[in-house]
C-alpha positions as CSV (number, residue, x, y, z in Angstrom):
1,M,8.8,-1.7,-36.9
2,N,9.1,0.3,-33.7
3,E,7.5,-2.2,-31.3
4,E,7.1,-1.1,-27.7
5,L,7.3,-3.8,-25.1
6,I,4.2,-3.7,-22.8
7,N,6.3,-4.5,-19.7
8,N,8.3,-1.3,-20.4
9,S,5.1,0.8,-20.6
10,I,3.9,-0.8,-17.3
11,F,7.2,-0.2,-15.7
12,I,7.5,3.4,-16.6
13,T,3.9,4.2,-15.7
14,N,4.3,2.4,-12.4
15,L,7.5,4.4,-11.7
16,K,5.8,7.7,-12.4
17,L,2.7,6.8,-10.3
18,N,5.0,5.7,-7.4
19,R,6.9,9.0,-7.6
20,K,3.7,11.0,-7.5
21,I,2.4,8.9,-4.6
22,K,5.7,9.3,-2.8
23,R,5.4,13.1,-3.1
24,I,1.8,13.1,-2.0
25,L,2.5,10.9,1.1
26,S,5.6,12.9,2.0
27,T,3.3,15.8,2.9
28,I,2.1,13.7,5.9
29,N,5.6,12.3,6.6
30,I,5.1,8.7,5.6
31,T,6.3,6.5,2.8
32,H,4.2,4.5,0.4
33,D,5.3,1.2,2.1
34,Q,4.3,2.6,5.5
35,F,0.9,3.7,4.0
36,I,0.4,0.1,2.7
37,I,1.0,-1.4,6.1
38,L,-1.3,1.2,7.8
39,N,-3.9,0.2,5.2
40,V,-3.7,-3.5,6.2
41,L,-4.1,-2.5,9.8
42,Y,-6.9,-0.1,9.2
43,Q,-8.8,-2.8,7.2
44,S,-8.2,-5.6,9.6
45,K,-8.1,-3.6,12.9
46,K,-5.2,-5.8,14.1
47,S,-2.7,-8.2,12.4
48,T,0.5,-10.1,12.9
49,L,3.7,-9.2,11.1
50,K,3.5,-12.5,9.2
51,N,0.0,-11.6,7.9
52,I,1.1,-8.1,6.9
53,Q,4.0,-9.6,4.9
54,K,1.5,-12.0,3.2
55,E,-1.0,-9.2,2.5
56,T,1.6,-6.7,1.2
57,G,4.2,-8.9,-0.5
58,L,6.9,-7.1,1.5
59,D,9.9,-9.2,2.5
60,P,10.5,-9.9,6.2
61,A,13.5,-7.5,6.6
62,T,11.7,-4.6,4.9
63,S,8.5,-5.1,6.8
64,C,10.3,-5.4,10.1
65,G,12.1,-2.1,9.5
66,I,8.9,-0.3,8.5
67,V,7.0,-1.7,11.5
68,R,9.8,-0.5,13.8
69,R,9.7,3.0,12.3
70,L,5.9,3.1,12.5
71,E,6.1,2.1,16.2
72,K,8.8,4.7,16.8
73,T,6.6,7.4,15.4
74,K,3.6,6.1,17.4
75,L,1.5,5.3,14.4
76,I,1.1,1.6,15.5
77,Y,1.5,-0.3,18.7
78,K,2.4,-3.9,19.4
79,I,0.9,-6.3,22.1
80,N,1.5,-9.9,22.9
81,D,-1.0,-12.4,21.5
82,I,-3.0,-13.9,24.4
83,S,-3.0,-17.4,22.8
84,D,0.7,-17.4,21.8
85,K,3.1,-15.1,23.7
86,R,5.7,-15.5,20.9
87,K,3.3,-13.7,18.5
88,K,2.9,-9.9,18.4
89,I,-0.4,-8.3,17.4
90,L,-0.1,-4.9,15.6
91,S,-2.7,-2.3,15.6
92,L,-3.1,1.4,14.7
93,T,-2.9,4.1,17.3
94,E,-5.3,7.0,17.1
95,K,-2.5,9.1,15.5
96,G,-1.9,6.2,13.0
97,E,-5.6,6.1,12.1
98,T,-5.7,9.9,11.6
99,I,-2.6,9.8,9.4
100,F,-3.9,6.9,7.4
101,K,-7.3,8.6,6.8
102,T,-5.6,11.8,5.8
103,G,-3.3,10.0,3.3
104,L,-6.3,8.0,2.0
105,A,-8.3,11.2,1.3
106,I,-5.3,12.8,-0.5
107,L,-4.8,9.6,-2.6
108,K,-8.5,9.4,-3.4
109,E,-8.3,12.9,-4.8
110,F,-5.4,11.8,-7.0
111,N,-7.3,8.7,-8.1
112,E,-10.3,10.8,-9.0
113,Y,-8.0,13.1,-11.1
114,I,-6.7,10.0,-13.0
115,I,-10.0,8.3,-13.6
116,S,-11.7,11.5,-14.6
117,N,-9.8,11.3,-17.8
118,F,-11.4,8.0,-18.8
119,N,-14.9,6.8,-19.4
120,E,-16.5,4.0,-17.4
121,N,-15.9,1.4,-20.1
122,E,-12.2,2.3,-20.3
123,I,-11.9,2.1,-16.5
124,S,-13.6,-1.3,-16.4
125,D,-11.5,-2.7,-19.3
126,F,-8.3,-1.3,-17.8
127,K,-9.1,-3.0,-14.4
128,R,-9.8,-6.3,-16.2
129,Y,-6.6,-6.1,-18.2
130,L,-4.6,-5.3,-15.0
131,K,-6.1,-8.3,-13.2
132,R,-5.3,-10.6,-16.2
133,T,-1.7,-9.3,-16.4
134,E,-1.3,-9.8,-12.6
135,K,-2.4,-13.4,-12.9
136,L,0.0,-13.9,-15.8
137,T,2.9,-12.7,-13.6
138,N,2.1,-15.2,-10.8
139,I,4.2,-17.8,-12.5
């Protein structure tokens, strides 16, 4: 019996999706991880590095490097927290917000292309299966 492991299918699909997303976002000169951090900041308007790490699941070394590069390219800025000078508050610059919105629009087009190949029930089932699988991996 030629049994395919579900984790292999998930891994390969994830790899292909990430490659496509990487190509899409390279047109606006950002990485997928940078986009994810910009998304957190866009949704929350401001955040600490620790909160970004919690929201994204990125490890401290990776997130620090990404934040440094985003600052260098003037997509985000850092200010001291009024209540605790040791904390830094991160926010999007105007340029960062523009880049994020452009990336979001492009990724929404790609998302529409993907979901246009499925009916509503399939999409609903798929989301439910993904959530269940995600819960199972939080061991």
